[in-house]
DRENGU-530857 format. One line per 10 residues: number of its first residue (from 1); their letters; for each residue x, y, z of N, C-alpha, C. Coordinates in Angstrom, 1 decimal. Atoms other than C-alpha are relative to their C-alpha. Layout:
NUM) a) X,Y,Z,X,Y,Z,X,Y,Z; ...
//
This chain:
1) xxxxxxxxxx) 0.9,-1.2,-0.3,-152.9,-3.4,48.3,-1.4,-1.0,-1.2; 1.5,1.0,0.5,-156.2,-5.0,47.9,-1.0,1.3,-0.5; 1.3,-0.8,1.2,-159.4,-3.2,45.5,-1.6,-0.6,0.6; 1.6,0.0,-0.3,-163.3,-2.8,47.0,-0.5,0.6,-0.5; 0.9,-0.5,0.7,-165.6,-2.5,44.9,-1.3,0.3,0.3; 1.4,-0.1,-0.3,-168.5,-0.8,45.8,-0.7,1.0,-1.3; 1.0,-0.5,1.2,-171.2,-0.4,42.8,0.8,-0.2,-1.1; -0.7,0.6,1.2,-169.1,0.5,40.2,1.3,1.2,0.7; -0.9,-0.5,-0.4,-166.7,2.3,42.7,1.0,-0.4,0.7; -0.9,1.1,-1.0,-163.3,1.1,43.4,1.4,0.7,1.2
11) xxxxxxxxxx) -0.2,-0.6,-1.0,-161.7,1.7,46.5,1.1,-0.7,0.4; -1.5,0.9,-0.2,-158.0,0.9,46.8,0.4,0.3,2.1; -0.1,-0.2,-1.7,-157.1,-0.2,50.8,1.4,-1.1,0.0; -1.5,0.3,-0.3,-153.5,-1.2,52.2,-1.0,-1.4,0.9; 0.8,1.0,-0.8,-153.9,-5.1,53.7,0.3,0.3,1.4; -0.2,-0.3,-0.9,-154.1,-4.8,57.2,-1.4,1.2,0.5; 0.8,-0.7,-0.3,-157.0,-2.5,57.2,-1.7,-0.5,0.2; 1.4,1.1,0.5,-159.7,-5.1,57.1,-0.9,0.7,0.8; 0.4,0.1,-1.4,-160.0,-4.9,60.7,-0.4,1.7,0.3; -0.1,-1.5,-0.2,-160.1,-0.8,60.9,-1.4,0.3,-0.8
21) xxxxxxxxxx) 1.6,-0.4,0.8,-162.8,-0.6,57.9,-0.4,-0.5,-0.3; 0.8,0.9,0.4,-165.4,-1.7,56.4,-0.7,1.0,-1.1; 0.0,-0.9,0.8,-166.5,-0.4,53.3,-1.1,-0.6,-0.9; 1.6,0.0,0.6,-170.4,0.0,52.0,-0.4,1.3,-0.7; 0.5,-1.4,0.6,-172.2,1.9,50.1,-1.4,0.0,0.0; 1.7,0.2,-0.2,-176.0,2.1,51.3,-0.9,0.4,-1.2; 0.6,-0.6,0.6,-178.5,2.9,49.1,-1.1,1.2,0.1; 0.4,-1.4,-0.4,-180.2,6.6,48.8,-1.4,-0.7,0.1; 1.4,0.0,-0.1,-183.6,6.8,50.1,-0.5,1.4,-1.2; 0.9,-1.0,0.5,-186.4,8.3,48.2,-1.1,-0.2,0.5
31) xxxxxxxxxx) 2.0,-0.2,-0.4,-189.9,9.5,49.1,-0.2,-0.6,-1.6; 1.2,0.7,1.2,-192.2,7.3,46.1,-0.8,1.1,-0.4; 0.9,-1.3,0.7,-194.3,10.0,44.3,-1.2,-1.1,-0.1; 1.6,0.7,-0.4,-198.1,9.2,44.8,-0.1,-0.9,-1.5; 0.0,1.0,1.0,-198.9,5.8,42.8,1.1,-0.3,-0.6; -1.1,1.3,0.2,-195.5,4.5,42.5,0.3,-0.3,0.5; -0.3,1.3,-1.0,-194.3,1.4,44.1,1.4,0.5,0.4; -1.3,-0.1,0.0,-191.4,1.9,45.8,0.7,-0.9,0.2; -0.9,0.6,0.4,-188.3,0.1,45.0,0.8,-0.8,0.4; -0.3,1.0,-1.1,-187.1,-2.7,47.0,1.6,0.7,0.0
41) xxxxxxxxxx) -1.0,-0.3,-0.4,-183.7,-1.8,49.0,1.1,-1.2,-0.4; -0.8,0.7,0.5,-180.4,-3.2,47.5,0.6,-0.5,1.6; -0.7,1.0,-1.2,-178.9,-5.6,49.9,1.4,-0.1,-0.1; -2.0,0.0,-0.2,-174.9,-5.7,50.8,-0.2,-1.9,0.0; 0.0,1.2,0.1,-174.1,-9.5,50.2,1.4,0.2,0.1; -1.6,0.2,-0.1,-170.8,-10.3,51.5,0.7,-1.1,-1.1; -0.1,1.0,0.9,-168.6,-11.9,49.0,0.9,-1.5,0.5; -0.8,0.7,-0.5,-167.3,-15.2,50.0,1.7,-0.6,-0.2; -1.5,0.0,0.5,-163.7,-14.9,48.3,0.7,1.2,0.8; -0.8,-1.4,-0.3,-163.2,-11.3,50.1,0.6,-0.4,1.3
51) xxxxxxxxxx) -0.7,0.5,-0.8,-160.9,-11.5,52.8,-0.7,0.8,1.6; 0.6,0.1,-1.0,-162.2,-11.5,56.5,-0.4,1.5,0.2; 0.2,-1.2,-0.2,-163.9,-7.9,57.4,-0.2,0.9,-0.8; -0.1,-0.5,1.7,-164.2,-6.5,54.0,-1.8,-0.4,-0.4; 1.1,0.3,0.5,-168.1,-6.0,52.5,-0.1,0.3,-1.1; 0.1,-0.6,0.9,-168.9,-5.8,49.2,-1.3,0.2,-0.7; 1.0,-0.1,0.8,-171.8,-4.3,47.4,-0.4,-0.7,-0.8; 0.1,0.8,0.7,-173.2,-6.4,44.8,0.6,1.3,-1.3; -0.1,-0.5,0.6,-171.4,-5.3,41.6,0.4,-0.7,-1.5; 0.1,1.0,1.2,-170.8,-6.6,38.0,1.8,-0.7,0.0
61) xxxxxxxxxx) -1.4,1.0,-0.1,-168.0,-9.7,38.2,0.6,0.1,-1.0; -1.3,-0.4,0.6,-166.5,-9.0,35.0,0.6,0.7,-0.3; -1.0,-1.4,-0.5,-165.1,-6.1,35.4,1.1,-0.2,1.1; -1.0,-0.1,-0.9,-163.6,-6.6,38.5,0.9,-1.4,-0.2; -0.7,1.2,-0.2,-162.7,-10.4,37.5,1.3,0.2,-1.0; -0.2,-0.6,1.9,-161.0,-8.5,34.1,1.3,0.6,1.1; -0.8,-0.3,-0.6,-159.2,-6.2,36.4,1.1,-0.4,1.1; -0.8,0.5,-1.2,-157.4,-8.1,39.1,0.3,-0.8,-0.8; -1.5,1.1,0.9,-155.9,-10.3,36.4,0.5,0.7,-0.7; -0.3,-1.2,1.0,-155.2,-7.2,34.5,1.5,0.3,1.3
71) xxxxxxxxxx) -1.2,-0.7,-1.3,-153.0,-6.1,37.9,1.1,-1.6,0.4; -1.1,1.4,-0.8,-151.9,-10.1,38.8,1.0,-0.3,-1.0; -1.0,-0.1,0.8,-149.9,-10.3,35.5,0.4,1.0,-0.7; -0.5,-0.9,0.3,-148.7,-7.3,34.9,1.4,0.1,0.1; -1.9,0.1,0.4,-144.9,-7.5,34.4,0.7,1.0,0.7; -1.0,-0.7,-0.7,-142.4,-6.8,36.7,1.0,0.5,-0.6; -1.0,-0.4,1.4,-139.8,-4.4,34.7,1.0,-0.1,1.2; -1.9,-0.3,-0.3,-136.1,-4.8,35.3,1.1,0.3,-1.0; -1.0,-0.5,0.4,-133.1,-3.5,34.4,0.7,-0.8,-1.0; -0.8,1.1,1.1,-131.3,-5.3,31.1,0.6,-0.6,1.1
81) xxxxxxxxxx) -1.4,0.4,-1.1,-128.7,-7.6,32.8,1.0,0.5,-1.0; -0.9,-0.4,0.7,-126.7,-5.9,30.0,0.6,0.9,0.1; -0.1,-0.9,-0.6,-127.0,-2.7,31.3,0.9,0.2,1.6; -0.7,0.1,-1.3,-126.0,-3.6,34.6,1.6,-0.9,0.1; -1.7,0.0,-0.1,-123.0,-5.6,33.7,1.1,1.1,-0.6; -0.8,-1.0,0.8,-121.7,-2.6,31.7,0.0,0.7,1.1; -0.4,-1.1,-1.2,-122.0,-0.1,34.9,0.8,-1.0,1.3; -0.7,1.0,-1.4,-120.6,-3.3,37.0,1.8,0.0,-0.8; -1.2,0.2,0.0,-117.7,-3.4,34.8,1.1,1.3,-0.7; -0.5,-1.5,0.5,-117.1,0.5,34.2,0.7,0.4,2.0
91) xxxxxxxxxx) -0.4,-0.4,-1.3,-116.8,0.4,38.0,1.6,-0.5,0.4; -0.7,0.9,-0.2,-114.5,-2.5,38.3,1.4,0.1,-0.6; -1.1,-0.1,0.6,-112.1,-2.0,35.6,1.4,0.9,0.2; -0.8,-0.5,-0.7,-110.6,1.0,36.4,0.8,-0.3,1.3; -1.2,0.5,-1.3,-109.2,-0.1,39.8,0.5,-1.0,-0.4; -1.1,1.2,0.0,-108.1,-3.5,38.7,1.1,0.5,-0.9; -1.3,-0.2,0.8,-106.1,-1.5,36.1,1.0,0.9,0.8; -0.7,-0.8,-0.9,-104.8,1.1,38.8,0.8,-1.5,1.1; -1.1,1.2,-0.8,-103.9,-2.2,41.3,0.9,-0.6,-0.8; -0.7,0.8,0.6,-102.7,-3.8,38.4,1.4,0.6,0.2
101) xxxxxxxxxx) -1.1,-1.0,0.4,-100.1,-0.9,38.0,0.7,0.1,1.2; -0.7,0.0,-1.4,-99.1,-0.8,41.6,0.4,-0.9,0.1; -0.9,1.4,-0.5,-98.2,-4.5,41.9,1.0,0.2,-1.0; -1.2,0.2,0.9,-96.4,-4.3,38.7,1.3,1.1,0.1; -0.7,-1.0,-0.2,-94.8,-1.1,39.9,1.1,-0.4,1.4; -0.8,-0.2,-0.9,-93.6,-2.2,42.9,0.7,-1.8,-0.1; -0.5,1.2,0.4,-92.5,-5.9,41.3,1.4,0.5,-0.3; -1.0,-0.8,0.7,-90.1,-3.7,39.4,1.4,0.4,0.9; -0.3,-0.8,-1.2,-88.9,-2.0,42.4,1.5,-0.9,0.3; -1.4,0.7,-0.4,-84.9,-3.4,43.4,0.4,0.9,0.8
111) xxxxxxxxxx) -0.7,-0.8,-1.9,-83.7,-2.9,47.6,1.0,-0.1,-0.1; -1.4,0.0,-0.6,-81.0,-2.4,48.5,0.5,0.9,1.3; -0.3,-0.4,-1.1,-79.7,-2.0,52.1,1.4,-0.4,0.2; -1.5,0.2,-1.4,-76.5,-2.0,54.7,-0.7,-0.4,1.5; 0.0,0.4,-1.1,-76.3,-3.5,57.3,0.5,1.4,1.0; -0.6,-0.8,-0.7,-75.5,-1.6,60.8,1.9,0.0,0.0; -1.9,0.1,0.2,-71.8,-0.5,60.4,0.5,-0.2,-0.8; -0.3,0.6,1.1,-71.6,-1.4,57.2,-0.1,1.0,-1.1; 0.3,-0.7,1.3,-71.3,0.6,53.8,-0.2,-0.9,-1.6; 0.2,0.5,1.0,-72.0,-0.2,50.2,-0.1,1.3,-1.1
121) xxxxxxxxxx) 0.7,-0.9,1.3,-71.6,1.6,46.8,-0.5,-0.9,-1.1; 1.1,0.9,0.5,-74.2,0.6,44.3,0.5,0.8,-1.8; 0.1,-0.7,1.1,-73.7,1.3,40.6,-0.8,0.3,-0.8; 1.1,0.1,0.7,-75.9,2.7,38.6,-0.3,-0.2,-1.6; -0.3,0.0,1.4,-77.2,1.7,35.1,0.4,1.4,-1.0; 0.0,-0.9,1.1,-76.4,3.8,32.4,1.6,0.8,0.3; -0.5,-1.0,-0.2,-73.7,5.5,34.5,-0.1,1.1,1.4; 0.0,-0.6,-0.9,-72.8,7.2,38.1,-0.1,-1.0,0.9; -0.4,1.3,-1.3,-72.7,5.3,41.6,-0.9,0.6,1.5; 0.6,-0.5,-1.3,-74.4,5.9,44.9,0.3,-1.2,1.2
131) xxxxxxxxxx) -0.3,0.4,-1.5,-72.9,5.2,48.4,-0.5,0.1,0.9; 0.9,0.6,-1.5,-75.0,3.5,51.0,0.9,0.3,1.5; -0.5,-0.3,-2.1,-74.0,4.9,54.8,-0.9,-1.2,0.2; 1.2,1.4,-0.9,-75.1,2.2,57.5,-1.2,0.2,0.3; 1.7,-0.1,-0.4,-78.5,1.3,58.2,-0.7,1.0,-0.9; 0.7,-0.4,0.8,-79.7,2.5,55.1,-0.7,-0.8,-0.9; 0.7,0.7,1.2,-82.1,1.5,52.2,-1.0,1.1,-0.9; 0.9,-0.2,1.1,-83.4,2.3,49.1,-0.1,-1.0,-0.8; 1.0,1.3,1.1,-85.1,1.1,45.7,0.0,0.7,-1.2; -0.5,-0.3,1.0,-84.3,1.3,42.4,-0.9,-0.4,-0.9
141) xxxxxxxxxx) 1.1,0.5,1.0,-87.2,1.3,39.4,0.8,-0.5,-0.8; -0.7,0.2,1.2,-85.8,-1.3,37.0,-0.3,0.9,-1.5; 1.0,-0.6,1.1,-87.9,1.0,34.4,1.0,1.7,-0.1; -0.3,-1.5,-0.3,-86.3,4.4,35.9,1.5,-0.2,0.7; -1.3,0.8,-0.3,-82.6,3.1,36.9,0.7,1.3,1.0; -0.5,-1.3,-0.5,-81.8,6.8,37.6,-0.7,1.1,1.2; 1.0,-0.5,-1.2,-84.6,7.6,39.9,-0.1,-1.2,1.6; -0.7,0.7,-0.7,-83.7,6.1,43.1,-1.1,0.7,1.1; 0.8,-0.5,-1.2,-86.1,6.1,46.7,0.7,0.2,1.3; -1.0,0.5,-0.9,-84.1,6.8,49.7,-1.1,0.1,1.1
151) xxxxxxxxxx) 1.3,0.1,-1.1,-86.3,5.4,52.7,0.5,0.2,1.2; -0.4,0.3,-1.2,-84.2,5.4,55.3,2.1,0.3,-0.3; -1.9,0.2,0.0,-79.9,6.1,55.7,0.4,1.4,-0.3; -1.1,-1.1,0.7,-77.7,8.5,54.0,0.9,-0.7,-1.4; 0.1,-0.1,1.2,-76.9,8.8,50.3,1.4,0.3,-0.6; -0.8,-0.8,0.9,-73.6,10.0,48.6,-0.3,0.1,-1.5; 0.3,0.4,1.3,-74.6,10.4,44.9,1.3,0.3,-0.9; -0.7,-1.3,1.0,-72.3,10.9,42.1,-0.6,-0.4,-1.7; 0.7,0.0,1.3,-73.5,11.9,38.8,0.3,-1.1,-1.4; -0.5,0.1,1.1,-71.2,11.4,36.2,-0.1,-0.1,-1.4
161) xxxxxxxxxx) 0.4,-1.0,1.9,-72.7,13.6,33.4,-1.2,-0.7,0.1; 1.7,1.2,0.2,-76.3,11.0,34.1,-0.9,1.4,0.8; 1.0,-0.8,-0.8,-79.0,13.6,35.8,-0.3,-1.6,0.8; 0.7,0.8,-0.7,-80.5,11.6,38.9,-0.9,0.9,0.7; 0.9,-0.3,-0.8,-83.7,12.0,40.7,0.3,-1.1,1.4; -0.2,0.9,-1.4,-83.3,11.1,44.7,-1.8,0.2,0.6; 1.0,-0.7,-0.8,-87.4,10.9,46.3,0.5,-0.6,1.4; -0.8,-0.2,-1.7,-86.7,11.4,50.2,-1.4,0.6,0.5; 1.1,-0.6,-0.6,-90.0,12.1,52.2,-1.0,0.1,-0.8; 0.9,-0.9,0.9,-91.9,14.5,50.6,0.5,0.8,-0.6
171) xxxxxxxxxx) -0.5,-0.7,1.1,-89.7,16.1,48.4,0.9,-0.5,-1.3; -1.0,0.7,1.6,-87.5,15.4,45.2,0.9,0.5,-0.6; -1.2,-0.8,0.3,-83.9,16.2,44.4,0.7,-0.6,-1.2; -0.4,0.4,1.0,-82.6,16.4,41.1,1.5,1.0,0.3; -1.0,-0.4,0.5,-79.1,16.9,39.8,0.4,-0.1,-1.2; -0.1,0.8,1.7,-78.0,16.5,36.4,1.6,0.0,-0.1; -1.7,-0.3,-0.4,-74.1,17.0,37.4,0.7,-0.1,1.1; -0.3,-0.1,-1.2,-71.6,16.5,40.1,-0.3,-1.1,1.2; 0.2,0.8,-1.3,-71.9,15.1,43.6,-0.8,0.8,1.4; 0.9,-0.9,-2.0,-74.3,15.7,47.1,-0.2,-1.2,0.3
181) xxxxxxxxxx) 0.9,0.6,-0.9,-76.1,14.1,49.6,-1.0,0.0,0.4; 1.0,0.2,-0.9,-78.8,12.8,51.1,-0.3,-1.3,1.3; -0.2,0.6,-1.2,-79.5,12.0,54.5,-1.5,0.3,0.5; 1.6,-0.6,-0.4,-83.3,11.2,56.0,-0.3,-0.9,1.3; 0.1,0.7,-1.0,-83.7,10.4,59.2,-1.5,0.2,0.6; 1.6,0.5,-0.5,-87.5,9.4,60.5,-0.5,1.1,-1.8; -0.2,-0.7,0.8,-89.0,12.2,58.3,0.4,1.2,-0.3; -1.6,-1.2,0.0,-86.2,14.8,58.4,1.1,-0.5,-1.2; -0.5,0.3,1.1,-84.5,14.9,55.2,1.5,1.3,-0.2; -1.0,-1.2,0.0,-80.7,17.0,54.9,0.2,-0.6,-1.4
191) xxxxxxxxxx) -0.6,-0.1,1.3,-79.7,17.6,51.3,1.0,0.7,0.3; -0.8,-0.5,0.0,-76.1,18.5,50.9,0.5,0.3,-1.1; -0.5,-0.7,1.7,-74.3,20.0,47.7,1.7,0.2,0.2; -1.8,0.0,-0.8,-70.2,19.1,47.6,-0.3,0.1,-2.0; -0.6,-0.9,1.1,-70.1,19.9,43.8,-1.0,-0.3,-1.9; 0.8,-0.2,1.2,-72.5,20.9,40.9,-1.4,0.3,1.2; 1.5,-1.1,-0.2,-76.1,22.8,41.0,-0.9,-1.4,1.0; 0.7,0.9,-0.3,-78.3,20.5,43.0,-1.8,1.0,0.1; 1.6,-0.2,0.0,-82.4,21.5,43.0,-1.0,-0.8,0.8; 0.7,1.1,-0.6,-84.7,20.2,45.9,-1.3,1.0,0.0
201) xxxxxxxxxx) 1.2,-0.4,0.3,-88.4,20.6,45.5,-1.1,-0.3,1.1; 1.6,0.6,-0.6,-91.6,20.0,47.7,-1.0,0.7,-0.4; 0.7,-0.2,1.2,-94.0,19.6,45.4,-1.9,0.6,0.5; 1.2,-0.5,-1.2,-97.4,19.8,48.2,0.5,1.4,-0.1; 0.2,-1.2,-0.5,-96.2,23.1,49.1,0.3,0.5,-1.2; 0.0,-0.7,1.3,-94.8,24.3,45.5,1.1,0.6,0.4; -0.8,-0.8,-0.6,-91.8,25.3,47.4,1.6,-0.9,-0.8; -0.8,0.9,0.2,-88.3,24.9,45.7,1.6,1.1,0.2; -1.1,-0.9,-0.2,-85.0,26.2,46.1,1.1,-1.1,-0.7; -0.8,0.2,0.8,-81.5,25.6,44.0,1.7,-0.4,1.2
211) xxxxxxxxxx) -1.4,-0.1,-1.2,-78.0,24.7,46.2,1.2,0.1,-1.1; -1.6,0.2,0.2,-74.2,25.1,45.2,0.5,-0.2,0.6; 0.0,1.0,-0.5,-72.1,23.6,46.1,1.1,0.5,1.5; -0.3,0.0,-1.4,-70.8,23.8,50.0,-1.5,0.6,0.6; 0.9,-0.3,-1.3,-74.5,24.4,51.4,-0.7,-1.0,-0.2; 0.9,0.8,-0.7,-77.3,22.5,52.6,-1.0,0.6,0.2; 1.2,-0.2,-0.4,-81.2,22.6,53.3,-0.2,-1.3,0.4; 0.8,1.9,-0.7,-83.5,20.3,55.7,-0.9,0.4,-1.0; 1.2,0.0,0.6,-86.9,19.8,54.6,-0.6,-1.1,1.3; 0.1,0.9,-1.2,-89.2,17.9,57.0,-1.5,0.2,0.0
221) xxxxxxxxxx) 1.4,-0.2,-0.4,-93.2,17.6,57.4,-0.7,0.9,-0.9; 0.9,-0.9,1.4,-94.3,19.7,54.1,0.4,1.5,0.3; -0.1,-0.9,-0.1,-91.9,22.2,55.2,1.2,0.0,-1.0; -1.3,0.7,0.1,-88.6,23.1,53.5,0.8,1.7,0.6; -1.0,-0.7,-0.7,-85.9,25.4,55.8,0.8,0.8,-1.1; -0.7,-1.3,0.5,-83.7,28.3,54.6,1.6,-1.1,-0.5; -1.5,0.5,0.4,-80.2,27.5,52.9,1.2,0.7,0.8; -1.1,0.1,-0.8,-76.8,26.9,55.0,0.9,-0.1,-0.4; -1.5,0.1,0.8,-73.3,26.8,54.4,-0.1,-2.0,1.4; -0.3,1.4,-0.5,-72.4,22.9,55.0,1.2,-0.5,0.7
231) xxxxxxxxxx) -1.2,0.7,-0.7,-70.5,21.1,57.4,1.0,-1.0,-1.3; -0.9,0.8,1.5,-68.0,20.2,54.0,1.1,-1.5,0.8; -0.7,1.3,-0.6,-65.5,18.4,56.9,-0.6,-1.4,0.7; 0.7,1.2,-0.4,-68.3,16.1,58.3,-0.5,-0.9,-1.4; 0.3,1.1,1.3,-69.6,15.2,54.9,1.2,-0.6,-0.8; -1.2,0.6,0.3,-66.5,14.4,53.5,0.4,-0.9,0.6; 0.0,0.6,-0.4,-65.7,12.4,56.4,-0.5,-1.5,0.5; 0.0,1.1,-0.6,-68.1,9.6,57.0,0.1,-0.7,-1.2; -0.5,1.4,1.5,-67.4,8.1,53.0,1.5,-0.6,0.7; -1.3,0.4,-0.2,-64.0,7.5,54.6,0.1,-1.0,1.2
241) xxxxxxxxxx) 0.4,1.0,-1.2,-65.6,5.6,57.6,0.4,1.2,1.5; -0.7,-0.7,-1.4,-64.9,8.7,60.2,-0.9,1.1,0.3; 0.7,-1.5,-0.4,-66.9,11.3,62.0,0.6,1.2,0.7; -0.4,-1.3,-0.1,-66.2,14.4,62.1,-0.2,1.3,0.8; 0.7,-1.3,-0.7,-67.2,17.1,64.8,0.5,1.0,0.4; -0.5,-1.2,-0.3,-66.3,20.4,65.5,-1.1,0.9,0.8; 0.7,-0.7,-0.9,-67.9,22.1,68.5,-1.8,-0.5,-0.2; 1.7,1.0,0.5,-71.2,19.4,67.9,-0.3,-0.3,1.7; 0.4,0.1,-1.2,-73.2,18.4,70.8,0.6,-1.6,0.4; -0.2,1.7,-0.3,-72.1,14.9,72.9,-1.8,-0.9,-0.6
251) xxxxxxxxxx) 0.9,0.7,0.5,-75.9,14.1,72.0,-0.1,-0.6,-1.3; -0.3,0.3,1.6,-75.3,14.4,68.2,1.5,-0.9,0.1; -1.2,1.3,0.4,-72.0,12.6,68.4,-0.7,-1.2,0.9; 0.2,1.6,-0.5,-73.3,9.6,70.5,-1.0,-0.7,-0.9; 1.6,0.4,0.9,-76.9,9.4,68.2,1.1,-0.5,-1.6; -0.6,0.5,1.5,-74.2,9.3,65.1,0.9,-1.6,0.3; -1.0,1.3,0.1,-71.9,6.3,66.6,-0.5,-0.6,0.2; 0.9,1.0,0.0,-74.8,4.7,67.5,-0.7,-0.6,-0.7; 0.8,0.7,1.7,-76.2,3.8,64.0,2.0,-0.2,-0.2; -1.0,0.8,0.6,-72.4,2.6,63.1,0.0,-1.6,1.0
261) xxxxxxxxxx) -0.6,1.1,-0.8,-72.5,-0.1,65.9,-1.2,-0.8,1.0; 1.2,0.9,-1.1,-74.6,-2.6,68.1,0.1,0.4,1.5; -0.5,-0.7,-2.2,-72.8,-1.2,71.5,-0.6,1.4,0.0; 0.8,-1.0,0.3,-74.7,1.6,72.2,0.5,0.8,1.4; -0.2,-0.9,-1.3,-73.5,4.4,74.4,-1.2,0.7,0.6; 1.1,-0.4,-0.9,-75.9,5.6,76.9,0.4,1.4,0.7; -0.1,-0.8,-0.6,-75.9,9.3,78.0,-1.0,0.3,1.5; 0.9,0.7,-1.0,-76.6,8.8,82.0,-0.1,1.4,0.9; 0.3,-1.6,-0.7,-76.8,12.7,82.8,-0.4,1.1,-0.7; 1.1,-0.7,1.0,-79.5,15.1,81.0,1.4,1.0,-0.5
271) xxxxxxxxxx) -1.1,-0.8,0.9,-76.7,17.3,81.3,1.2,0.5,-0.5; -1.1,0.1,0.9,-73.9,16.3,79.4,-1.0,-0.1,-1.5; 0.7,0.6,1.0,-76.3,16.1,76.7,1.0,1.0,-0.4; -0.8,-1.4,1.1,-74.9,19.7,75.0,1.5,0.6,0.4; -1.0,-0.4,-0.6,-71.7,19.1,76.4,0.6,1.0,-2.0; -0.7,-0.3,1.1,-69.5,20.6,73.3,1.0,-1.0,-0.1; -1.3,1.3,0.3,-67.0,17.7,71.5,0.4,0.7,-1.5; -0.5,-0.5,1.6,-64.7,18.4,68.6,1.3,-1.4,0.3; -0.8,0.9,0.5,-62.8,15.7,66.7,0.0,-0.9,-0.8; 0.3,1.3,0.7,-62.4,12.7,64.6,0.0,-0.8,0.4
281) xxxxxxxxxx) 0.5,1.3,-1.0,-63.5,9.6,65.9,-0.2,-1.5,-1.2; 0.1,0.6,0.8,-63.8,6.4,63.9,-1.1,-0.8,0.2; 1.6,0.3,-0.2,-67.6,5.6,63.1,0.4,-2.2,0.3; 0.0,1.1,-0.2,-68.0,2.2,64.5,0.8,-0.6,1.3; -1.1,0.2,-0.7,-65.8,2.2,67.3,-0.8,0.1,1.2; 0.4,-0.9,-0.9,-68.0,3.6,70.5,1.1,-0.3,1.0; -1.1,0.2,-1.2,-65.3,1.6,72.8,1.3,1.3,0.3; -1.0,-1.1,0.1,-62.7,4.1,71.8,-0.1,1.2,0.0; 0.6,-1.5,0.1,-64.8,7.1,71.4,-0.2,0.4,1.5; 0.4,0.2,-0.9,-65.6,6.2,75.2,1.2,0.6,0.8
291) xxxxxxxxxx) -1.7,-0.4,-0.6,-61.9,6.2,76.2,0.0,1.1,-0.5; -0.5,-1.2,0.0,-61.3,9.4,74.4,-0.4,1.0,0.6; 1.0,-0.4,-0.4,-64.1,10.9,76.2,0.6,-0.2,1.3; -0.4,0.7,-1.1,-63.0,9.6,79.4,1.6,0.6,0.6; -1.4,-0.8,-0.4,-59.2,11.2,79.1,0.0,1.6,-0.1; 0.0,-1.0,-0.4,-60.5,14.3,78.8,-0.6,0.5,0.8; 0.5,-0.2,-1.9,-61.6,14.3,82.4,-1.4,0.6,0.2; 1.3,-0.1,0.3,-65.1,15.5,81.2,-1.1,-0.5,0.1; 0.6,1.2,0.1,-66.6,12.4,82.0,0.5,-1.5,0.1; -0.7,1.1,-0.2,-66.4,9.0,82.7,-0.6,-1.0,-0.3
301) xxxxxxxxxx) 0.3,0.9,0.7,-67.1,5.9,80.8,-0.4,-1.6,0.8; -0.1,1.1,-0.5,-68.6,2.7,82.3,-1.2,-0.9,-0.9; 1.2,0.8,0.8,-70.0,-0.4,80.8,-0.5,-0.4,0.7; 0.5,0.9,-0.6,-72.7,-2.0,82.3,-0.3,-0.9,-0.7; 0.6,1.4,0.7,-73.2,-4.8,79.9,1.1,0.1,-1.3; -0.6,-0.1,1.5,-71.2,-6.0,76.7,-0.2,0.6,-1.3; 0.2,-1.1,1.1,-73.1,-3.8,74.2,-0.7,1.3,0.6; 0.8,-1.5,-0.7,-74.0,-0.8,76.5,1.2,0.5,0.9; -0.9,-0.9,-0.9,-71.7,1.6,78.0,-0.4,1.1,0.5; 0.3,-1.2,0.0,-72.9,4.8,79.6,1.1,1.1,0.9
311) xxxxxx) -0.7,-0.8,-0.3,-71.4,7.7,80.2,-0.7,1.2,1.0; 0.7,-0.4,-1.1,-71.7,9.7,83.6,1.1,1.2,0.2; -0.5,-0.9,-0.4,-70.6,12.9,84.6,1.5,-0.1,0.9; -1.5,0.6,-0.4,-66.3,12.7,85.7,-0.8,0.7,1.9; 0.2,-0.1,-1.3,-66.0,12.6,89.6,0.9,1.1,0.2; -1.4,-1.0,-0.7,-64.2,15.5,91.3,0.4,-0.5,1.5
//
């Protein structure tokens, strides 16, 4: 900002306006009275130090220099350094604390998994156990050994008189005593009560249900289903390594068998998917299942690769 002084009047002009404006104060014209000598007109003298394009009328130099010096020497006000540091610390410290807690919690987790076709019994500190089915993954916090997170697969829990809390998907399962199973495939979860009461809760939707022995419930994607009778034969069969089916679809049987073996069964015709099947089959033995289905004369099994068996409609 430039200051232009004309007589005792100060004009403030921005840099760059010099080429567009000129500031001058022309002397007033007054007719002299009779007998009075006319005063000489005030001349406008360019200041040698003024920027190009400006004209200054004669004015007291001392006042000009003092005001210019005050403007040039005015201190630039800055926020105190201590205040800036305190504000930065107030923003950073809570985030650092949350990050440290998350890292510490992750480090305290113990992960347990089973391979395809394998099962494993996991003793829980303080009592109780968890039987992990095939291709199952769980995590247990060191500071909360009876809080288990089911990441995938199926688990049977025996509380042995000690309360157990299971986190699966977007729900929480609690049981103070008894035996229950929790299975998770993707975001779909099924809870089956075998002995004792089991509480299932969805915190996001505030839904809750309590299961009695012989009941099951499904939930997932933020919704809690209705309570239904459980297939107890199937629930008691898989811990023994058996797949028990009673009037279930062939597609369900094939999906269950494929979780136990690297040799995969493939349904070659969509018309066979809803074919009802009943029986007890050895988990992890897809070849025996294919031969049993072929003996029923409802379909035929073709082994197209060492690790793939295709089920086709029976030839008539």
